[in-house]
C-alpha positions as CSV (number, residue, x, y, z in Angstrom):
1,M,0.3,0.0,-0.1
2,K,0.8,3.6,-1.0
3,P,1.8,5.6,2.2
4,S,0.1,8.9,2.8
5,F,2.9,10.8,1.7
6,A,6.0,9.0,0.0
7,A,8.9,10.4,-1.8
8,H,9.6,7.8,-4.4
9,T,7.5,4.8,-6.3
10,P,8.6,1.2,-5.1
11,P,11.6,-0.4,-7.6
12,K,10.7,-2.3,-10.2
13,G,9.5,-6.0,-8.7
14,A,9.1,-4.8,-5.1
15,D,5.4,-3.1,-5.4
16,E,4.6,-2.9,-1.6
17,R,8.1,-1.2,-0.8
18,W,7.3,2.9,-1.2
19,H,9.5,5.1,0.0
20,G,8.4,7.0,2.7
21,L,8.6,10.7,2.6
22,K,9.4,11.6,6.1
23,E,11.5,8.7,6.2
24,H,13.4,10.2,3.2
25,L,13.8,13.8,4.8
26,S,15.1,12.6,8.1
27,D,17.4,10.2,6.4
28,V,18.8,12.7,4.1
29,A,19.4,15.4,6.7
30,Q,21.1,13.1,8.8
31,V,23.7,12.4,6.3
32,A,23.8,15.6,5.3
33,R,24.4,17.1,8.6
34,R,27.5,14.4,9.5
35,L,28.7,15.5,5.9
36,A,28.4,19.2,6.8
37,D,29.7,18.6,10.1
38,K,33.5,18.4,8.8
39,F,33.5,21.8,8.1
40,G,31.1,23.2,11.1
41,A,27.9,23.4,9.4
42,A,26.0,20.6,10.7
43,D,22.9,22.3,11.4
44,L,22.8,24.3,7.9
45,G,23.3,20.8,6.0
46,S,20.4,19.2,8.8
47,Y,17.8,21.9,7.6
48,A,18.9,21.5,3.8
49,G,18.2,17.8,4.1
50,L,14.8,18.1,5.9
51,W,13.1,20.6,3.5
52,H,14.4,20.1,0.1
53,D,11.8,17.6,-0.9
54,L,9.1,19.7,1.5
55,G,7.1,19.9,-1.8
56,K,6.4,16.1,-2.1
57,Y,3.8,16.7,0.7
58,N,1.3,18.5,-2.1
59,P,-1.4,16.0,-3.1
60,A,-0.8,16.6,-6.9
61,F,2.9,15.1,-6.5
62,Q,1.4,12.4,-4.5
63,D,-1.0,11.8,-7.5
64,Y,1.5,12.1,-9.9
65,L,3.5,9.2,-8.0
66,Q,0.5,7.2,-8.0
67,Q,0.2,7.2,-11.7
68,C,3.8,6.4,-12.1
69,Q,3.4,3.6,-10.2
70,A,0.4,2.6,-12.5
71,A,2.2,3.1,-15.3
72,S,5.4,0.8,-14.1
73,E,3.0,-2.0,-13.4
74,S,1.0,-1.6,-17.0
75,G,4.1,-1.1,-18.8
76,E,2.9,2.2,-20.0
77,A,5.1,5.0,-20.6
78,E,5.6,7.6,-17.4
79,P,3.0,10.5,-17.3
80,K,4.0,13.5,-19.0
81,G,3.3,16.5,-16.9
82,R,5.7,16.5,-13.8
83,V,4.8,18.3,-10.3
84,P,7.6,20.8,-9.5
85,H,8.5,20.1,-5.6
86,A,11.8,21.9,-5.0
87,I,10.1,25.4,-5.1
88,Y,8.2,24.8,-1.7
89,G,11.2,24.3,0.2
90,A,13.0,27.0,-1.2
91,K,10.0,29.0,-0.4
92,L,10.2,28.0,3.2
93,A,13.9,28.9,3.4
94,L,13.5,32.0,2.0
95,E,11.4,32.8,5.0
96,Q,13.1,31.1,7.5
97,F,16.7,31.0,6.6
98,P,17.7,32.7,2.6
99,P,21.2,30.9,2.6
100,L,19.3,27.4,2.1
101,A,17.0,28.8,-0.7
102,P,19.2,28.3,-4.1
103,L,20.5,25.1,-2.5
104,I,17.0,23.4,-2.2
105,F,15.8,25.1,-5.6
106,G,18.1,23.3,-7.3
107,H,18.8,20.2,-6.0
108,H,18.0,18.7,-9.2
109,A,18.3,21.3,-11.8
110,G,21.3,22.9,-10.5
111,L,22.4,26.1,-8.8
112,P,20.0,29.0,-9.7
113,Q,20.3,32.6,-11.0
114,Q,19.3,34.5,-8.0
115,T,16.6,36.6,-9.8
116,Q,15.3,33.7,-11.9
117,M,15.1,31.8,-8.7
118,M,13.1,34.9,-6.8
119,N,11.0,35.2,-9.9
120,R,9.9,32.0,-10.4
121,L,9.1,31.7,-6.1
122,A,7.0,34.9,-6.3
123,Q,4.9,33.2,-9.2
124,M,3.8,30.0,-6.5
125,D,0.4,29.4,-5.6
126,L,0.4,30.5,-2.0
127,A,-2.7,28.0,-1.0
128,V,-0.9,24.8,-2.0
129,Y,2.2,26.1,-0.1
130,Q,0.2,26.6,3.1
131,A,-1.1,23.2,2.2
132,I,2.2,21.6,2.4
133,L,3.5,23.4,5.3
134,Q,0.3,22.3,7.1
135,E,1.1,18.2,6.2
136,A,4.6,18.7,7.0
137,Q,3.8,20.2,10.5
138,A,1.3,17.4,11.0
139,E,4.4,14.6,10.3
140,K,6.4,17.1,12.7
141,I,8.8,18.3,10.1
142,D,11.0,21.0,11.8
143,L,10.1,24.0,9.9
144,A,12.5,27.1,12.0
145,V,15.7,27.1,12.2
146,P,17.5,27.7,15.6
147,Q,19.4,30.7,16.2
148,A,23.0,28.6,16.2
149,A,22.6,27.8,12.4
150,S,23.0,31.9,11.8
151,E,26.2,31.6,14.0
152,Q,27.1,29.0,11.6
153,I,27.2,30.8,8.6
154,S,28.5,34.1,10.5
155,A,31.9,32.1,11.4
156,L,32.0,30.5,7.6
157,A,31.4,33.2,5.4
158,Q,33.9,35.7,6.6
159,D,33.7,38.0,2.6
160,P,31.3,37.3,-0.3
161,F,34.0,34.6,-1.7
162,S,34.0,32.5,1.4
163,F,30.1,32.7,1.5
164,D,29.6,31.4,-2.3
165,L,32.1,28.5,-1.7
166,L,29.9,27.8,1.9
167,L,26.7,27.2,-0.3
168,R,28.8,25.2,-3.2
169,M,29.8,22.9,-0.2
170,L,26.7,22.6,1.1
171,F,24.7,22.0,-1.7
172,S,27.3,19.4,-2.3
173,C,26.2,17.6,0.8
174,L,22.6,17.8,-0.1
175,V,23.3,16.5,-3.4
176,D,25.1,13.9,-2.1
177,A,23.2,13.1,0.5
178,D,19.7,12.8,-1.5
179,Y,21.6,10.4,-4.1
180,L,22.7,8.1,-1.7
181,D,19.2,7.7,0.1
182,T,17.4,7.2,-3.3
183,E,19.9,5.2,-4.4
184,D,19.7,2.7,-1.2
185,H,15.5,2.9,-1.7
186,F,15.8,1.7,-5.7
187,S,19.1,-0.1,-5.7
188,P,20.2,-0.9,-2.0
189,D,22.8,-3.8,-3.7
190,I,24.5,-0.9,-5.5
191,A,24.6,1.2,-2.7
192,A,25.9,-1.8,-0.4
193,S,28.8,-1.7,-2.9
194,R,29.7,1.8,-2.1
195,G,32.5,2.6,0.0
196,A,36.5,2.8,-0.1
197,R,38.5,-0.5,0.3
198,T,41.2,1.1,1.8
199,T,42.6,4.3,4.0
200,V,45.2,6.7,3.6
201,T,46.6,4.8,6.5
202,Q,46.9,1.6,4.6
203,L,48.1,3.3,1.7
204,W,50.8,5.3,3.5
205,R,52.6,1.5,4.6
206,T,52.3,0.4,1.6
207,L,54.3,3.2,-0.1
208,Q,56.7,2.9,3.1
209,A,57.6,-0.6,2.3
210,A,57.7,0.1,-1.3
211,Q,60.4,2.6,-0.6
212,Q,62.6,1.0,1.6
213,T,62.6,-2.1,-0.8
214,L,63.4,0.4,-4.1
215,T,66.2,2.0,-2.0
216,S,67.8,-1.4,-1.4
217,K,68.2,-1.8,-5.0
218,V,69.3,1.5,-6.7
219,D,72.7,3.0,-7.0
220,A,74.0,5.8,-5.4
221,T,74.0,7.8,-9.0
222,P,73.8,11.8,-8.4
223,V,70.4,11.4,-9.7
224,N,69.2,9.1,-6.8
225,L,71.1,11.0,-4.6
226,V,68.9,13.5,-5.1
227,R,65.8,11.4,-4.9
228,A,66.2,10.4,-1.8
229,E,67.1,13.6,-0.3
230,V,63.6,14.9,-1.6
231,Y,61.9,12.0,-0.4
232,Q,63.7,12.2,3.3
233,A,62.8,16.3,3.1
234,C,59.0,15.5,2.2
235,Q,59.2,13.0,5.5
236,D,60.5,16.0,7.7
237,A,57.7,18.2,6.7
238,V,55.0,15.8,7.7
239,A,54.8,17.2,11.2
240,L,54.3,21.0,10.0
241,E,50.2,22.3,10.2
242,P,48.0,21.9,7.4
243,G,47.9,25.0,4.7
244,V,50.1,25.7,1.6
245,F,53.2,24.0,0.4
246,R,55.5,24.3,-2.2
247,L,57.4,21.3,-3.6
248,A,60.0,22.6,-5.8
249,V,62.0,19.5,-7.5
250,P,64.1,19.3,-10.6
251,T,62.9,17.3,-13.3
252,G,63.5,13.5,-12.8
253,G,64.2,14.2,-8.9
254,G,61.3,11.5,-7.7
255,K,58.5,14.2,-7.4
256,T,55.7,11.9,-8.2
257,R,57.0,9.4,-5.7
258,S,57.7,12.0,-3.2
259,G,55.0,14.7,-3.3
260,L,52.6,11.3,-2.6
261,A,54.6,10.1,0.4
262,F,54.4,13.5,1.9
263,A,50.7,13.8,1.1
264,L,49.8,10.2,2.7
265,A,51.9,10.9,5.7
266,H,50.7,14.4,6.2
267,A,46.8,12.9,5.9
268,V,47.7,10.5,8.5
269,H,49.2,12.4,11.0
270,H,46.6,15.2,10.4
271,D,43.8,12.5,10.5
272,L,42.8,13.8,6.8
273,D,40.7,11.5,4.7
274,R,42.1,11.5,1.3
275,V,44.6,12.5,-1.2
276,I,43.8,14.2,-4.3
277,V,46.6,14.7,-7.0
278,A,44.8,17.1,-9.9
279,V,47.4,17.0,-13.2
280,P,46.9,19.2,-16.3
281,Y,47.7,16.7,-19.0
282,T,46.5,13.1,-19.6
283,S,49.8,12.1,-20.7
284,I,50.7,12.9,-17.0
285,I,47.7,11.4,-15.6
286,E,48.4,7.9,-17.2
287,Q,51.9,7.9,-16.1
288,T,51.1,9.1,-12.7
289,V,48.3,6.0,-12.4
290,E,50.8,3.6,-13.9
291,V,53.4,4.4,-11.0
292,Y,50.5,4.7,-8.4
293,R,49.2,1.4,-9.3
294,G,52.7,-0.3,-9.6
295,I,53.1,0.3,-5.7
296,F,49.2,0.0,-4.4
297,G,47.5,-2.1,-6.7
298,Q,44.9,-2.3,-9.5
299,E,42.0,-1.1,-7.0
300,A,43.3,1.7,-4.9
301,V,43.8,4.3,-7.5
302,L,41.1,6.1,-8.7
303,E,41.3,7.5,-12.3
304,H,39.0,10.7,-12.9
305,H,39.0,12.2,-16.0
306,S,37.3,12.1,-19.6
307,A,39.8,9.7,-21.7
308,I,40.4,6.8,-19.0
309,R,41.0,3.5,-21.6
310,P,38.9,0.7,-21.3
311,E,40.6,-2.0,-18.7
312,Q,42.2,-5.4,-20.0
313,G,42.7,-8.5,-19.0
314,N,39.8,-10.6,-17.3
315,E,36.3,-8.9,-18.4
316,E,34.4,-10.0,-14.9
317,D,37.1,-8.6,-13.3
318,A,37.6,-5.8,-15.3
319,R,33.8,-5.1,-15.3
320,A,33.3,-5.2,-11.5
321,R,36.5,-2.7,-11.0
322,Q,34.9,-0.3,-13.1
323,A,31.5,-0.4,-11.9
324,Q,33.4,0.6,-8.3
325,A,35.1,3.0,-10.0
326,R,32.1,4.5,-11.4
327,L,29.9,5.1,-7.9
328,A,33.3,6.3,-6.6
329,T,33.9,9.0,-9.3
330,Q,30.2,10.4,-8.5
331,N,31.3,11.5,-4.9
332,W,35.1,10.9,-4.5
333,D,34.8,8.4,-1.9
334,A,37.9,7.3,-2.2
335,P,41.6,7.5,-0.6
336,L,43.4,8.4,-3.4
337,I,42.4,10.1,-6.5
338,V,44.1,11.0,-9.9
339,T,42.2,13.8,-12.0
340,T,42.5,16.7,-14.2
341,T,42.7,20.3,-12.9
342,V,39.9,20.9,-15.3
343,Q,37.8,18.3,-13.4
344,L,38.6,19.7,-10.0
345,F,38.6,23.4,-10.4
346,E,35.6,23.5,-12.6
347,S,33.6,21.0,-10.6
348,L,34.6,23.6,-7.7
349,L,33.0,26.6,-9.5
350,A,30.2,24.7,-11.2
351,N,26.5,24.7,-11.0
352,R,25.2,21.3,-12.3
353,T,24.2,18.7,-9.8
354,S,26.6,16.1,-11.2
355,R,29.7,18.0,-10.7
356,C,29.0,19.7,-7.4
357,R,28.5,16.0,-5.7
358,K,31.7,15.7,-5.2
359,L,33.1,18.8,-3.3
360,H,32.2,18.0,0.2
361,N,34.8,15.5,0.0
362,I,37.5,17.8,-0.7
363,V,37.0,18.8,2.8
364,S,39.7,17.4,4.8
365,S,42.3,16.4,2.2
366,V,45.9,16.7,0.8
367,V,45.4,18.2,-2.7
368,I,48.5,18.0,-5.2
369,L,48.4,20.5,-8.2
370,D,51.0,19.1,-10.3
371,E,52.7,21.2,-13.0
372,V,50.9,24.1,-11.4
373,Q,52.6,26.7,-13.6
374,T,50.0,25.2,-16.3
375,L,47.1,27.2,-14.4
376,P,45.7,29.7,-17.0
377,A,46.5,33.2,-15.9
378,G,43.3,34.4,-17.3
379,L,41.5,32.6,-14.3
380,L,44.1,32.2,-11.5
381,E,42.4,35.1,-9.6
382,P,39.4,33.0,-9.0
383,I,41.4,29.9,-8.8
384,L,43.6,31.4,-6.1
385,S,40.5,32.4,-4.1
386,V,39.1,29.1,-4.3
387,L,42.1,27.8,-3.0
388,K,42.8,29.9,-0.3
389,G,39.2,29.4,1.0
390,L,39.8,25.8,0.9
391,C,43.0,25.8,2.9
392,R,41.2,28.5,5.4
393,Q,38.3,26.8,6.2
394,Y,38.2,23.3,4.9
395,R,40.5,21.5,6.4
396,V,42.5,21.3,2.9
397,S,46.5,20.9,2.5
398,L,47.6,22.1,-0.8
399,V,51.0,21.2,-2.4
400,L,52.1,23.4,-5.6
401,C,54.2,21.1,-7.0
402,T,56.5,21.7,-10.0
403,A,60.3,22.3,-11.2
404,T,59.1,25.7,-12.5
405,Q,57.3,27.4,-9.4
406,P,55.0,30.3,-10.3
407,A,54.9,33.6,-8.4
408,L,51.4,33.0,-6.0
409,E,52.5,34.3,-3.0
410,G,52.0,37.7,-1.6
411,E,49.0,40.6,-2.4
412,T,49.8,43.1,-5.2
413,P,47.7,45.5,-7.2
414,Y,47.8,42.5,-10.0
415,L,47.7,39.5,-8.0
416,K,45.9,38.3,-4.8
417,G,48.0,35.6,-4.0
418,F,48.6,33.4,-0.9
419,T,49.8,35.6,2.2
420,A,53.1,36.5,2.0
421,G,55.1,33.8,4.4
422,T,52.4,31.3,4.3
423,V,53.7,29.1,1.6
424,R,56.3,26.7,2.9
425,D,58.9,24.8,1.3
426,I,58.8,21.7,1.8
427,V,62.5,21.2,0.3
428,P,64.0,24.0,1.8
429,K,65.0,26.6,-0.7
430,A,69.3,26.3,-0.2
431,M,68.5,22.2,-0.8
432,A,66.0,22.5,-3.5
433,K,69.0,25.1,-5.4
434,Q,71.3,22.7,-4.6
435,H,69.3,19.9,-6.1
436,F,69.1,21.7,-9.5
437,A,72.6,22.5,-9.5
438,N,73.3,18.6,-9.2
439,L,70.9,17.6,-11.7
440,S,72.1,20.0,-14.0
441,R,72.2,17.7,-17.2
442,V,72.0,20.0,-19.8
443,A,73.7,22.8,-21.6
444,Y,71.8,25.7,-23.1
445,S,72.6,27.4,-26.2
446,V,70.0,30.5,-27.9
447,P,71.8,31.1,-31.6
448,A,72.2,34.9,-32.1
449,S,70.3,35.3,-35.6
450,E,66.8,33.8,-36.6
451,W,66.6,30.5,-38.2
452,S,64.3,29.5,-41.2
453,W,62.8,25.5,-41.3
454,A,65.5,24.7,-43.6
455,D,68.0,25.7,-40.7
456,V,66.3,23.9,-38.4
457,A,66.3,21.0,-40.7
458,N,69.8,21.2,-41.5
459,D,71.0,21.6,-37.7
460,V,69.1,18.6,-36.3
461,S,70.4,16.3,-39.3
462,Q,73.6,16.5,-38.1
463,H,72.2,14.5,-34.9
464,E,71.3,10.4,-35.1
465,Q,68.6,11.4,-32.1
466,A,67.0,14.8,-31.5
467,L,63.6,16.2,-30.5
468,V,62.4,19.4,-31.7
469,I,59.7,21.2,-30.6
470,L,57.4,23.8,-31.8
471,N,54.9,26.1,-30.8
472,I,52.3,25.3,-33.1
473,R,50.8,22.2,-35.2
474,K,51.5,24.1,-38.4
475,D,55.4,24.9,-37.5
476,A,55.6,21.6,-36.6
477,L,54.5,19.9,-39.7
478,A,56.9,22.6,-42.2
479,V,60.0,21.4,-39.8
480,L,58.9,18.0,-40.6
481,S,58.3,18.5,-44.4
482,E,61.8,20.0,-44.5
483,L,63.1,16.7,-42.2
484,A,61.3,14.3,-44.6
485,D,63.2,12.4,-47.0
486,E,63.3,8.3,-47.7
487,E,66.5,7.8,-46.0
488,K,64.8,9.1,-42.7
489,D,61.4,7.9,-42.9
490,D,61.4,4.9,-40.6
491,H,63.2,7.1,-37.7
492,L,61.2,10.3,-38.4
493,F,58.2,10.8,-36.1
494,H,55.7,13.2,-35.3
495,L,53.3,14.1,-32.5
496,S,50.8,16.2,-32.0
497,T,46.9,17.1,-31.4
498,L,46.7,16.0,-35.4
499,L,47.1,12.3,-34.0
500,C,44.2,10.4,-32.4
501,G,45.3,9.0,-28.6
502,Q,45.9,5.8,-29.9
503,H,48.2,7.1,-32.4
504,R,50.2,9.2,-29.9
505,R,50.7,6.6,-27.8
506,E,51.9,3.9,-30.1
507,V,54.4,6.5,-31.5
508,L,55.6,7.3,-27.8
509,Q,56.1,3.3,-27.9
510,E,58.5,3.5,-30.8
511,V,60.4,6.5,-29.7
512,R,61.3,5.2,-26.3
513,E,62.3,2.0,-27.7
514,R,64.4,3.3,-30.2
515,L,66.1,5.5,-27.6
516,G,66.7,2.8,-25.3
517,D,67.8,0.8,-28.0
518,D,70.3,3.8,-29.3
519,R,68.5,3.6,-32.8
520,P,68.6,6.6,-34.5
521,C,65.5,8.6,-33.8
522,M,63.9,12.2,-34.6
523,L,60.8,13.5,-32.9
524,V,58.9,16.7,-34.1
525,S,56.4,17.5,-31.5
526,T,54.1,20.4,-30.6
527,Q,54.3,21.0,-26.9
528,V,52.4,17.6,-25.8
529,V,55.5,16.3,-24.9
530,E,57.0,19.0,-22.6
531,A,55.2,18.0,-19.0
532,G,55.4,14.5,-18.2
533,V,56.2,12.7,-20.9
534,D,59.3,10.3,-20.0
535,L,61.5,10.7,-23.2
536,D,65.4,11.2,-22.7
537,F,67.1,12.3,-25.9
538,P,70.8,13.7,-25.9
539,V,69.5,16.8,-28.4
540,V,66.5,19.2,-27.9
541,Y,65.3,21.9,-30.1
542,R,62.9,24.5,-28.6
543,A,61.3,27.2,-30.8
544,V,61.1,30.6,-28.2
545,G,58.1,29.9,-26.3
546,P,57.2,30.7,-22.5
547,L,60.1,30.3,-20.0
548,D,58.7,27.3,-17.8
549,R,57.6,25.6,-21.2
550,I,61.5,25.8,-22.5
551,V,62.5,24.5,-19.0
552,Q,60.0,21.8,-19.0
553,A,61.2,20.9,-22.7
554,A,65.0,20.5,-21.5
555,G,63.7,17.9,-19.0
556,R,63.4,15.4,-22.3
557,C,67.0,16.1,-22.6
558,N,69.5,14.1,-21.2
559,R,67.1,12.9,-18.1
560,E,68.2,10.4,-16.7
561,G,71.9,11.8,-16.8
562,R,73.6,8.8,-17.4
563,R,75.4,10.2,-20.6
564,P,79.3,10.9,-20.3
565,A,78.3,14.7,-21.5
566,K,75.3,16.9,-21.1
567,G,72.9,17.1,-23.3
568,Q,72.6,19.9,-26.0
569,V,69.4,22.6,-25.6
570,T,68.9,24.9,-28.4
571,I,66.5,27.4,-28.2
572,F,66.3,28.9,-31.7
573,R,63.9,32.0,-32.8
574,P,62.2,31.0,-36.3
575,Q,61.6,33.3,-38.7
576,E,57.9,32.8,-38.9
577,V,56.7,33.8,-35.5
578,N,53.2,32.1,-35.6
579,L,51.5,31.8,-31.9
580,P,48.2,32.1,-30.1
581,P,47.2,35.9,-28.8
582,G,47.2,36.8,-25.2
583,E,48.4,35.0,-22.5
584,Y,51.2,32.7,-24.8
585,R,51.8,35.8,-26.6
586,K,52.9,37.8,-23.5
587,A,54.5,34.9,-21.9
588,F,56.6,34.7,-25.4
589,D,57.6,38.4,-25.1
590,E,58.9,38.5,-21.7
591,T,60.8,35.2,-22.5
592,T,62.3,37.0,-25.5
593,I,63.6,39.6,-22.8
594,L,64.7,37.3,-20.5
595,L,66.7,35.4,-23.2
596,Q,69.1,38.7,-23.9
597,R,70.4,38.9,-20.2
598,P,74.1,38.0,-20.1
599,N,75.2,34.6,-17.7
600,L,71.5,33.6,-17.5
601,D,71.5,30.8,-14.7
602,W,69.3,28.3,-16.0
603,D,70.1,26.1,-13.1
604,D,68.7,28.7,-10.6
605,P,64.9,27.7,-9.8
606,G,64.4,31.6,-8.7
607,M,64.7,33.1,-11.7
608,F,60.9,31.7,-12.3
609,D,59.5,34.2,-9.4
610,D,60.7,37.1,-11.7
611,Y,59.6,36.0,-14.8
612,F,55.8,34.9,-13.7
613,R,56.0,38.2,-11.5
614,R,56.4,40.0,-14.7
615,L,54.1,37.8,-16.7
616,Y,51.1,38.4,-14.1
617,Q,51.8,42.1,-14.2
618,G,50.9,42.3,-17.9
619,L,48.0,40.3,-18.0
620,S,44.2,40.6,-16.9
621,L,44.0,37.4,-14.0
622,D,40.5,37.4,-14.0
623,A,39.8,38.0,-18.0
624,K,36.0,36.5,-17.5
625,E,35.3,38.6,-14.6
626,V,34.4,35.1,-12.8
627,Q,34.6,37.0,-9.0
628,K,32.1,39.7,-9.9
629,Y,29.5,36.6,-10.8
630,R,31.0,34.6,-7.7
631,E,30.1,37.8,-5.6
632,G,26.4,37.9,-6.9
633,L,25.8,34.8,-6.6
634,D,25.2,34.2,-10.0
635,F,25.9,30.1,-10.4
636,P,25.3,29.4,-14.0
637,E,27.2,32.7,-15.0
638,V,29.8,31.6,-13.2
639,A,30.2,28.3,-14.4
640,A,29.7,29.5,-17.7
641,R,32.6,31.8,-17.5
642,F,35.1,29.6,-16.1
643,Q,36.5,27.3,-18.2
644,L,39.9,26.5,-18.3
645,I,39.8,25.2,-21.7
646,P,36.9,27.1,-23.8
647,D,34.6,24.6,-25.5
648,D,35.2,25.2,-29.1
649,T,36.0,21.9,-30.7
650,T,33.9,19.2,-31.6
651,P,35.6,15.5,-31.8
652,V,35.8,13.6,-35.1
653,M,36.5,9.6,-35.2
654,I,39.5,8.2,-36.5
655,E,39.0,4.5,-38.2
656,Y,42.5,3.9,-37.1
657,D,42.9,0.6,-36.0
658,D,40.9,-2.6,-35.8
659,R,39.5,-2.0,-32.6
660,A,37.9,1.6,-33.7
661,S,36.3,-0.3,-36.7
662,E,34.6,-2.7,-34.1
663,H,33.1,0.4,-32.2
664,I,32.1,2.3,-35.4
665,H,30.2,-1.1,-36.8
666,R,28.6,-1.8,-33.5
667,I,27.6,2.3,-33.0
668,R,26.3,2.1,-36.8
669,R,24.6,-1.4,-35.8
670,Y,22.9,-0.8,-32.0
671,G,23.5,3.5,-31.8
672,L,25.5,4.8,-29.5
673,R,25.2,3.3,-25.7
674,S,26.4,4.1,-22.1
675,G,30.5,3.9,-22.1
676,D,31.0,4.1,-26.0
677,M,32.1,7.5,-25.4
678,K,34.7,6.6,-23.5
679,A,35.7,3.8,-25.6
680,L,36.3,6.1,-28.3
681,Q,38.2,8.5,-26.6
682,P,41.7,6.7,-27.8
683,Y,40.3,7.6,-31.9
684,L,38.8,10.9,-31.5
685,V,40.8,14.0,-32.7
686,N,39.2,17.5,-32.1
687,L,38.6,19.8,-34.8
688,R,37.5,23.7,-33.5
689,S,34.6,25.4,-34.5
690,R,35.7,26.8,-37.8
691,E,37.6,23.5,-38.7
692,F,34.7,21.9,-38.0
693,K,32.4,23.5,-40.5
694,E,34.9,23.7,-43.5
695,T,34.9,20.2,-43.2
696,E,31.7,19.1,-43.4
697,D,31.6,17.3,-46.6
698,L,34.8,14.9,-44.8
699,R,32.7,13.9,-41.7
700,D,29.7,11.1,-41.9
701,P,27.6,11.3,-38.6
702,I,27.3,7.6,-37.5
703,A,25.1,8.8,-34.2
704,P,24.0,11.6,-32.9
705,G,27.1,14.0,-31.9
706,V,29.9,11.3,-33.2
707,W,31.1,11.9,-36.6
708,L,33.2,9.5,-38.4
709,W,36.3,11.4,-40.2
710,Q,36.2,10.4,-43.9
711,G,39.1,13.1,-45.1
712,G,42.7,12.1,-45.1
713,Y,44.8,10.6,-42.2
714,D,48.4,10.5,-43.0
715,P,50.2,7.5,-40.9
716,K,52.7,10.1,-39.8
717,K,51.2,13.6,-39.8
718,G,47.9,12.5,-38.7
719,I,44.7,14.3,-39.7
720,A,44.5,16.3,-42.6
721,I,42.9,19.8,-42.4
722,G,43.3,22.7,-44.6
723,N,44.7,25.4,-42.2
724,T,46.6,23.9,-39.1
725,A,47.7,27.4,-38.0
726,I,44.1,28.0,-36.6
727,V,44.4,25.5,-34.1
728,R,46.1,26.6,-31.0
729,D,48.2,23.9,-29.3
730,P,48.4,25.4,-26.2
731,A,45.0,24.9,-25.2
732,D,44.6,21.7,-26.8
733,L,47.2,20.4,-24.3
734,I,44.7,20.1,-21.1
735,L,42.4,17.6,-21.3
């Protein structure tokens, strides 16, 4: 029998098991209270949960549920004309405790724009609203907020941006609690499979054992000595109070492993719940996850990004792992998460429920921002504002990790950074400087004259093994054409986003094998190889670009320091300067000025501080005015404006190999099904809007939103498009 007031219909096959409304409100309130208690807002979470579905006391909604159940039993379609319910709880919140109103209003549709919400509430049928309140009172639902909740708001909302972040955290608690309780009703077996299988303490013990095994096997080379000192410095800093940390380690200095060791031990020492590693490039994610899973095992690492490859091996085990991972990615209920900076920051400033659901699990965590210098300058002010709020009020320890540290400390007219003196160095500055000197494995040269592409090719051709990195794809193809001849064809390679992901992986594998076997190998690339890609060339050529990119490129030269002489890095100025405008062009100009300095010390990590300060002074660090809309609590506009990568690309699928052909055949036959888009990721190339329009006759729509590329695809150059200069690689890198 249906109770007088239900929250949900019975699950299929359980006609008697209706979800009682009072039970649902009470359970969601309890879970939201527990989640919000982590940041001192237990009462606020509780009332958000208690009122979120208050509108389901509307007799019209109960009739709608009855119709839905009847349709389900008879096999008919669900009735049309849904009955809104979130508006009534939002109306009560507006009267009793206004900060909760947008959370309840948007707990299905997403955090709203304030004016639109107010207009919608003003149009409400007040007679229905009063009837709902009477029914709720009859069931003894608490409809008044005590003074203590107001005091919680005052303590946590020190300024408009703290208030914005607090509402986002509370919204996350409400949404996750609602999802979890609803899931427990409809899918108790799935709900029972939730929860982390391990803890940060167990992970830390596993890493300690793995580190002891590793150190007992490695030779005392200069690189390994630096790695050991970095690891020990990370352990020495564990007991420091949570806050903001800087980990400056030269390329090859063991940053990935040592940074994780600090994060896990720091979390254990301060009773924090998880470690979140955010990296900018999918190439780094894949390598980082591979390292972590080699230590902890397959199931211990939650990998959350858009380019996860389908697992291989035992199909049943893989399905079970993927199902568990899908659950954990919804709310980040795992002790070790590897994700992208895009996923992290766009979730923190999102308004959609699916993205916001995980935010409360960032509370009481250690967040490692790897390659932090890649954060876009045009969004730096809102990014730093959110990071400062997380560290100040939500027990987050932040680790800024890179060999090329940006200048993010101090408040100046152009940068509202971390308070001066609050960013602590995990590796002391003097020690770090010595590490950079000890791991100096390359010599830099800057030719006085500009080089044509023929000049580049002539110089590169003097070597058996060389890496050439250009700023944009058009330039890479120009150099590739200059180098191409029949004798070099078997050892000349190209990497850029003109190649699909699977093609790039195969190129990297072949390049690594050739370097390892000391066979001829020339690689012409855009910046896709500059950060986190483990390549070790004796010679690297880099077109003048941002200073940090040049140093990252140098990290692909004599990476392991095993060669008898230093590697050679040549920084050349092309005769043709094709650069994307804005931040990248400004960085190019600042680097050009810096390269004119006599006796420039490339091994001094301190040179980046001056470079980034000069760079930030010449740019708008809130170019999209995100902070203005955060201050006005315009959640949809903030989400629209805060995009680390402008969403102006459309993917096309490349029929690259037999597996791609199988995907195409299945989609043509059965249509696009759940999981297909992730499976297609290795075979996609992104076209910008202009390119997409210009190639209409070269694409075949095989499913809604999926186009098969019918144009040329060169085994070396990749996808053939008319004007590759219009695609800006710097933005394409972060995926």
